[in-house]
PABALO-761131 format. One line per 4 residues: number of its first residue (from 1); their letters; for each residue x, y, z of N, C-alpha, C, CB. Coordinates in steps of 0.05 Angstrom, whole numbers, plus 32768, in hexadecimal, padded with zeros to 4 digits. Glycine has a CB too. Example, Ala and Ser with C-alpha at 12.3 -4.5 7.8 and 13.67 -1.06 7.14 Angstrom:
<sites>
1	as	8108 7F8E 809C 80F6 7FA6 809C 8108 7FBE 809C 80E2 7FA7 80B5 ~ 8101 7FD3 808E 8111 7FEB 808F 8102 8001 809D 811A 7FF4 8072
</sites>
This chain:
<sites>
1	memh	82DD 8294 818A 82EA 82AE 819A 82D7 82B2 81B5 82EA 82CE 8185 ~ 82C6 82BD 81B3 82BD 82BC 81CE 82C6 82B0 81E7 82AC 82B6 81CD ~ 82BC 8289 81E6 82C0 8277 81EF 82E3 827D 81FB 82B7 8261 81DA ~ 82EA 8288 81E4 8312 827F 81F2 8316 8293 81FD 8332 8279 81DB
5	tetl	82F4 82B2 81FD 8303 82C8 8217 82F9 82CC 822F 8305 82E3 8212 ~ 82D9 82BB 822B 82D8 82A4 8245 82E4 8293 824D 82CA 8297 8248 ~ 82F7 827E 8245 830B 8270 8257 831E 8286 8264 831B 825A 8247 ~ 832A 8298 8250 833E 82A3 8262 8336 82B2 827B 834E 82B5 8253
9	lfcf	831B 82C1 8276 8313 82C9 828F 8313 82B9 82A0 82FE 82D3 8291 ~ 8311 829C 829B 830C 8285 82BB 832A 8293 82C0 8309 8254 82B7 ~ 8334 8282 82B1 8357 827C 82BD 835A 8293 82C6 8373 8274 82A6 ~ 8357 829D 82C1 835B 82C3 82CD 8356 82BD 82E7 8341 82E0 82C1
13	nlmq	8341 82BF 82E5 8332 82BD 8309 8337 82A9 8311 8312 82BE 830F ~ 8339 8295 830D 8344 827B 831C 8366 827A 8325 833F 8260 8304 ~ 8376 828C 8314 8395 828F 831D 838F 82A8 832C 83AF 8292 8303 ~ 837B 82B7 8326 8373 82D4 8348 8371 82C2 835E 834C 82EB 8349
17	eaie	8357 82AC 8365 8366 829E 837B 836F 8297 8381 8368 8296 8384 ~ 8380 8286 836E 839B 8277 837F 83AD 828D 838C 83B2 8263 8369 ~ 83B1 82A1 8383 83C0 82B7 838F 83B9 82C2 83A7 83C1 82CC 837F ~ 83A2 82C5 83A6 8392 82C7 83BE 8396 82B2 83E3 8374 82C0 83AD
21	hisr	8393 829F 83D2 8395 8289 83E3 83B4 8281 83E9 8385 8273 83D6 ~ 83C7 8286 83D5 83E8 8284 83DF 83E5 8295 83EA 8403 8285 83CE ~ 83E1 82B6 83EE 83EC 82C5 83F7 83E0 82CB 8420 83E9 82DB 83DE ~ 83D0 82C7 841B 83B8 82BE 843A 83C5 82AB 8440 8393 82B2 8438
25	vsrv	83D9 8291 843C 83E1 8273 8444 83FB 827F 844C 83E1 8257 842A ~ 840A 8295 8442 8423 8299 843A 841D 82B1 845C 842B 82A5 8411 ~ 840F 82C1 8451 8419 82D2 846F 840F 82C8 848A 840E 82F0 846F ~ 83FA 82B1 8491 83FF 82A4 849F 841D 829B 84A6 83F1 8296 8498
29	lcqp	8420 8288 8493 843C 827E 849E 8454 8293 84A7 8449 826D 8487 ~ 8452 82A9 8497 8466 82BB 84A6 845E 82C9 84C1 846E 82D2 8494 ~ 8451 82BF 84D1 8447 82CB 84E8 8460 82C7 8502 8429 82BB 84ED ~ 845A 82C9 8514 8477 82B2 8524 8462 829F 8527 848C 82BC 854A
33	rgna	8475 8282 852C 8459 8274 852F 8445 8261 851E 844B 8286 8531 ~ 8448 8279 850A 842B 8274 84F0 842B 8250 84E3 8435 8291 84C8 ~ 8417 824A 84E0 840D 8232 84DF 83EE 8238 84DC 8415 8222 84F8 ~ 83E8 8221 84C8 83CA 8223 84C2 83C1 8206 84B3 83C4 823F 84AE
37	mivg	83A5 81FD 84B4 8398 81F2 84AA 838E 81EC 84A3 8395 81F0 84A9 ~ 838B 81EA 848C 8382 81EB 8475 8363 81D4 846D 839E 81E5 8465 ~ 834C 81E3 8476 8334 81D2 846D 8324 81CC 845B 8327 81D4 8475 ~ 831B 81B9 844F 8303 81CF 8431 8306 81A6 8423 8322 81FE 840B
41	vggc	82F9 81B0 8410 82EF 8197 83F6 830E 818E 83F2 82DC 81A6 83D0 ~ 82FF 8163 83F3 8320 8168 83DD 8322 8177 83C5 832C 814D 83D1 ~ 833D 816D 83BC 833F 8170 839D 833D 8193 838D 8324 815C 8393 ~ 8343 819D 83A9 8339 81BC 839E 8355 81D0 8396 8325 81CE 83B9
45	gkqs	836E 81C1 8396 8387 81C7 839E 838B 81DA 83B6 8392 81D1 8388 ~ 8381 81CD 83D3 8395 81DC 83EC 83AA 81D6 83F4 838C 81DD 8403 ~ 83AF 81BE 83F6 83CD 81AA 83EF 83E3 81B3 83DF 83C7 8191 83E0 ~ 83DD 81BE 83C7 83F0 81C0 83B7 83F1 81EC 83BD 83E6 81AD 8394
49	larf	83DC 81F3 83C1 83DD 8220 83CA 83EC 8217 83E5 83B1 823C 83D4 ~ 83EA 81F7 83F0 83FE 8206 8415 8414 81FD 8416 83F3 81FB 8439 ~ 841B 81EB 8407 843D 81E0 83FD 8442 81FA 83E8 843F 81B9 83E8 ~ 843A 8201 83CF 8444 8224 83CF 8451 8237 83DC 8433 8232 83D0
53	aafm	843A 823A 83E8 843D 824C 83F5 8458 8247 8417 841D 8252 83F8 ~ 8457 8230 8420 846A 8228 842D 848B 8230 841C 8463 8208 8433 ~ 8488 8223 840B 849D 8222 83F1 84A8 8233 83F2 8496 8221 83D8 ~ 8491 8255 83ED 849F 8270 83F2 84B3 827F 840E 8488 8280 83F0
57	aemt	849E 826D 841F 84A1 8272 843D 84C4 8267 8447 8485 825F 844F ~ 84C7 8250 8437 84E0 823E 843D 84D4 8234 844F 84FB 8248 8445 ~ 84C4 821D 8456 84BB 8218 8465 84B7 81F5 8463 84A8 822A 8467 ~ 84B2 81E8 846E 84AA 81D1 846A 8492 81C5 846B 84B3 81C8 8474
61	cfqv	8480 81B7 8461 8466 81B4 846A 845D 8197 8472 8454 81BD 8456 ~ 8451 818B 8485 843E 8173 848A 8425 816B 848C 8442 816B 8499 ~ 841F 8150 8481 83F8 8153 8490 83F9 8142 84A1 83D8 814A 847D ~ 83E4 8144 84AC 83E2 8134 84BD 83BC 8127 84B8 83EE 8145 84DA
65	srpr	83C6 810C 84BD 83AB 80FB 84AD 83A2 80E9 84C8 83B6 80E2 848D ~ 838F 80DC 84C5 837E 80DB 84DC 837A 80BD 84D8 8362 80EF 84DD ~ 837F 80A3 84EE 8385 808F 84DE 836A 8087 84DF 839C 807C 84E6 ~ 8363 8071 84CD 8354 805D 84BF 8339 804F 84D8 8370 8042 84B3
69	lg	8323 8053 84E2 8319 8043 84F5 8314 802C 84E6 8302 804E 8503 ~ 8313 801C 84F5 8300 7FF8 84F6 830A 7FEC 84CD 82C4 8001 84FC
</sites>
């Protein structure tokens, strides 16, 4: 039972952080000419949260990629 409670608290904490990040990105996107470049470690959900915030703002998003050298 104790482990289950810890798991629920962990999931709640992650959800709270995701909501905070979504609200930050949404606030930037709702500004006139608002845009954001989100940088960070791969695999931590940046793209999913940004796409969700863009969906909420009824916008489309695109991804800039750098060409591989050599």
